[in-house]
Backbone as numpy.savetxt, mean C-alpha at the origin, in Angstrom:
# Nx Ny Nz CAx CAy CAz Cx Cy Cz
9.52 14.67 -9.51 8.45 13.75 -9.87 8.81 12.34 -9.43
7.83 11.62 -8.97 8.02 10.24 -8.53 7.08 9.34 -9.32
7.61 8.25 -9.82 6.79 7.25 -10.49 6.67 6.03 -9.59
5.46 5.51 -9.50 5.17 4.37 -8.64 4.52 3.27 -9.47
5.02 2.05 -9.32 4.46 0.92 -10.04 4.16 -0.20 -9.05
2.88 -0.53 -8.93 2.47 -1.61 -8.03 2.45 -2.94 -8.77
2.61 -4.01 -8.01 2.49 -5.36 -8.55 2.13 -6.30 -7.41
1.76 -7.53 -7.78 1.49 -8.54 -6.78 0.02 -8.82 -6.53
-0.85 -8.06 -7.16 -2.27 -8.33 -6.99 -2.68 -9.59 -7.72
-3.90 -10.02 -7.48 -4.40 -11.20 -8.14 -5.61 -11.76 -7.44
-5.92 -13.00 -7.77 -7.08 -13.71 -7.20 -6.58 -14.67 -6.14
-7.21 -14.62 -4.98 -6.82 -15.51 -3.88 -8.09 -15.93 -3.14
-8.05 -17.09 -2.56 -9.18 -17.56 -1.77 -9.17 -16.92 -0.39
-10.34 -16.83 0.18 -10.46 -16.31 1.53 -9.56 -17.10 2.48
-8.88 -16.39 3.36 -7.93 -17.01 4.26 -6.51 -17.02 3.73
-6.35 -16.72 2.46 -5.03 -16.72 1.86 -4.28 -15.41 2.09
-3.11 -15.33 1.46 -2.23 -14.16 1.62 -1.76 -13.66 0.27
-1.46 -12.39 0.25 -0.82 -11.77 -0.90 0.18 -10.74 -0.39
1.23 -10.53 -1.17 2.15 -9.45 -0.87 2.22 -8.52 -2.08
1.80 -7.30 -1.86 1.88 -6.28 -2.90 3.23 -5.56 -2.80
3.74 -5.19 -3.95 4.98 -4.43 -4.01 4.74 -3.13 -4.76
5.51 -2.13 -4.42 5.44 -0.85 -5.11 6.85 -0.34 -5.26
7.30 -0.21 -6.51 8.63 0.29 -6.79 8.55 1.76 -7.15
9.40 2.54 -6.55 9.42 3.99 -6.79 10.66 4.38 -7.56
10.52 5.40 -8.38 11.66 5.96 -9.10 11.46 7.46 -9.26
12.56 8.15 -9.49 12.48 9.57 -9.77 12.88 10.47 -8.62
13.04 9.89 -7.45 13.41 10.70 -6.29 14.04 9.76 -5.27
14.86 10.29 -4.39 15.48 9.46 -3.37 14.40 8.80 -2.53
14.32 7.48 -2.65 13.23 6.75 -2.02 13.25 6.90 -0.52
14.42 6.92 0.06 14.52 6.96 1.52 14.07 8.30 2.10
13.77 9.27 1.26 13.27 10.55 1.75 11.75 10.63 1.72
11.09 9.57 1.27 9.65 9.59 1.06 8.89 8.83 2.13
7.79 9.40 2.58 6.79 8.62 3.30 5.99 7.84 2.27
5.61 6.62 2.62 4.88 5.76 1.68 3.59 5.27 2.33
2.55 5.19 1.51 1.27 4.73 2.04 0.59 3.76 1.09
-0.38 3.06 1.63 -1.22 2.17 0.84 -2.69 2.55 1.05
-3.43 2.51 -0.04 -4.85 2.82 -0.03 -5.59 1.77 -0.85
-6.90 1.75 -0.69 -7.73 0.85 -1.47 -8.95 1.63 -1.95
-9.50 1.16 -3.06 -10.67 1.84 -3.61 -11.49 0.88 -4.43
-12.77 0.88 -4.18 -13.72 0.11 -4.98 -14.38 1.05 -5.97
-14.85 0.52 -7.09 -15.52 1.36 -8.10 -16.67 2.15 -7.50
-16.67 3.45 -7.73 -17.74 4.29 -7.25 -17.66 4.68 -5.79
-16.58 4.26 -5.14 -16.44 4.58 -3.72 -15.20 5.44 -3.49
-15.14 6.06 -2.33 -14.00 6.88 -1.99 -12.79 6.01 -1.68
-11.64 6.60 -1.93 -10.40 5.90 -1.61 -10.28 5.78 -0.08
-9.82 4.63 0.36 -9.75 4.33 1.80 -8.31 4.09 2.23
-7.94 4.72 3.30 -6.59 4.57 3.85 -6.39 3.16 4.41
-5.26 2.56 4.07 -4.91 1.24 4.61 -3.82 1.38 5.66
-2.74 2.07 5.31 -1.65 2.23 6.25 -0.54 3.06 5.65
0.42 3.41 6.50 1.53 4.24 6.06 2.81 3.83 6.78
3.93 4.19 6.18 5.22 3.90 6.78 6.11 5.12 6.57
6.91 5.43 7.58 7.76 6.61 7.44 9.00 6.30 6.62
9.84 7.30 6.42 10.95 7.17 5.49 11.92 6.06 5.87
12.13 5.85 7.15 13.12 4.87 7.58 12.52 3.47 7.73
11.20 3.40 7.77 10.57 2.11 8.02 10.40 1.81 9.50
10.81 2.74 10.34 10.74 2.50 11.77 9.39 2.73 12.39
8.51 3.39 11.66 7.19 3.71 12.19 6.13 3.40 11.16
5.11 2.70 11.59 3.97 2.39 10.73 2.67 2.74 11.45
1.65 2.91 10.64 0.32 3.23 11.19 -0.71 2.62 10.27
-1.74 2.00 10.85 -2.73 1.30 10.05 -4.14 1.75 10.40
-5.01 1.64 9.40 -6.42 1.81 9.68 -6.85 0.70 10.64
-7.76 1.04 11.53 -8.17 0.08 12.55 -8.64 -1.24 11.95
-9.32 -1.15 10.82 -9.90 -2.35 10.22 -8.85 -3.30 9.66
-7.61 -2.82 9.53 -6.56 -3.66 8.93 -5.51 -4.09 9.93
-5.57 -3.57 11.13 -4.56 -3.92 12.12 -4.56 -5.42 12.38
-3.39 -5.98 12.45 -3.23 -7.39 12.75 -3.20 -8.29 11.54
-3.79 -7.86 10.42 -3.78 -8.69 9.21 -2.87 -8.14 8.14
-2.67 -6.84 8.12 -1.86 -6.20 7.09 -0.58 -5.64 7.71
0.52 -5.76 6.98 1.80 -5.23 7.45 2.49 -4.49 6.31
2.92 -3.28 6.59 3.67 -2.50 5.61 5.14 -2.51 6.00
5.97 -2.71 5.00 7.42 -2.65 5.21 8.05 -2.00 3.98
9.32 -1.69 4.08 10.01 -1.08 2.96 11.46 -1.54 2.94
12.01 -1.54 1.73 13.41 -1.83 1.52 13.98 -0.65 0.75
14.64 0.23 1.44 15.13 1.44 0.78 16.24 1.14 -0.24
16.93 0.03 -0.06 17.96 -0.34 -1.04 17.34 -0.77 -2.36
16.08 -1.21 -2.32 15.39 -1.66 -3.53 14.32 -0.68 -3.99
14.23 0.46 -3.32 13.22 1.47 -3.67 11.82 0.88 -3.68
11.54 0.02 -2.74 10.30 -0.75 -2.76 9.61 -0.71 -1.39
8.29 -0.56 -1.45 7.46 -0.70 -0.26 6.53 -1.88 -0.48
6.22 -2.58 0.60 5.42 -3.80 0.52 4.17 -3.68 1.38
3.15 -4.40 0.95 1.95 -4.56 1.77 1.68 -6.06 1.86
1.97 -6.62 3.01 1.69 -8.04 3.25 0.29 -8.16 3.81
-0.55 -8.93 3.13 -1.95 -9.09 3.52 -2.20 -10.55 3.85
-2.58 -10.82 5.07 -2.83 -12.18 5.53 -4.29 -12.36 5.90
-4.72 -13.62 5.91 -6.09 -13.96 6.28 -7.07 -13.07 5.51
-6.92 -13.06 4.22 -7.73 -12.18 3.39 -9.20 -12.59 3.40
-10.05 -11.58 3.30 -11.49 -11.78 3.32 -12.10 -11.22 2.03
-13.26 -11.73 1.66 -13.87 -11.21 0.41 -14.03 -9.69 0.41
-14.28 -9.08 1.56 -14.44 -7.63 1.55 -13.11 -6.87 1.48
-12.01 -7.60 1.36 -10.73 -6.96 1.06 -10.57 -6.73 -0.43
-11.49 -7.24 -1.22 -11.43 -7.07 -2.67 -11.52 -5.60 -3.05
-10.53 -5.13 -3.80 -10.45 -3.73 -4.20 -9.24 -3.55 -5.11
-9.12 -2.35 -5.64 -7.87 -1.93 -6.26 -7.02 -1.27 -5.17
-5.78 -1.71 -5.07 -4.89 -1.19 -4.04 -3.86 -0.27 -4.70
-3.67 0.87 -4.07 -2.76 1.90 -4.59 -1.66 2.18 -3.59
-0.46 2.39 -4.08 0.57 2.94 -3.21 0.72 4.43 -3.52
1.23 5.13 -2.54 1.38 6.58 -2.65 2.67 7.00 -1.98
3.21 8.12 -2.43 4.47 8.64 -1.90 4.37 10.14 -1.67
5.13 10.60 -0.69 5.13 12.03 -0.39 6.46 12.43 0.23
6.95 13.61 -0.11 8.22 14.06 0.45 8.14 14.49 1.92
6.97 14.63 2.46 6.85 14.92 3.88 7.19 13.65 4.67
7.66 13.80 5.90 8.12 12.63 6.64 7.00 11.69 7.10
5.76 12.20 7.18 4.71 11.37 7.76 3.37 11.85 7.24
2.61 10.95 6.58 1.31 11.32 6.02 0.32 10.21 6.32
-0.79 10.54 6.93 -1.78 9.52 7.31 -3.15 9.81 6.70
-3.17 10.55 5.61 -4.45 10.80 4.95 -4.23 10.78 3.44
-5.20 11.27 2.67 -5.14 11.16 1.21 -4.37 12.28 0.54
-3.64 13.05 1.29 -2.94 14.19 0.69 -1.57 13.83 0.12
-1.33 12.55 -0.06 -0.09 12.14 -0.72 0.04 12.81 -2.09
1.26 13.17 -2.43 1.47 13.89 -3.68 1.49 12.97 -4.90
2.06 11.79 -4.74 2.26 10.90 -5.89 1.50 9.59 -5.68
0.94 9.08 -6.79 0.12 7.87 -6.72 0.49 6.91 -7.83
0.40 5.62 -7.52 0.55 4.60 -8.54 -0.76 4.36 -9.27
-0.71 3.42 -10.21 -1.88 3.12 -11.02 -2.80 2.09 -10.38
-2.32 1.41 -9.38 -3.14 0.45 -8.67 -2.97 -0.97 -9.17
-3.27 -1.91 -8.28 -3.26 -3.33 -8.62 -4.49 -3.98 -8.01
-5.15 -4.81 -8.79 -6.41 -5.41 -8.36 -6.16 -6.60 -7.44
-6.88 -6.60 -6.34 -6.89 -7.75 -5.43 -8.32 -8.27 -5.35
-8.49 -9.55 -5.63 -9.80 -10.18 -5.58 -9.73 -11.38 -4.66
-10.60 -11.40 -3.67 -10.64 -12.49 -2.70 -11.95 -13.23 -2.87
-11.85 -14.50 -3.21 -13.05 -15.32 -3.41 -13.43 -16.03 -2.12
-14.72 -16.25 -1.98 -15.21 -16.91 -0.75 -15.24 -18.41 -0.91
């Protein structure tokens, strides 16, 4: 079992930046693929990006390329989502996810956090 706790969400003005963090426990972090997703109330969860176990490979949804960056620190059991030049339509609850498979680019992640709210004002 893996427990995931996100933090770093909040209210930011358009054009600003936020860095979300997700701390994992319960399993060797360096063996997990990690992903970030977003979801608005009443809508389907949307893929943001993913990072492999070593941090050497990342993949992003087209709509987030260039503004969002995923990284990880295996020594701290933490994955990050750096969000720059935020826009009002980036407002959502952001979730991190973990999976023991080496690479996952869809919603089939096994473990999920509780989410952190990001609100971007215009």
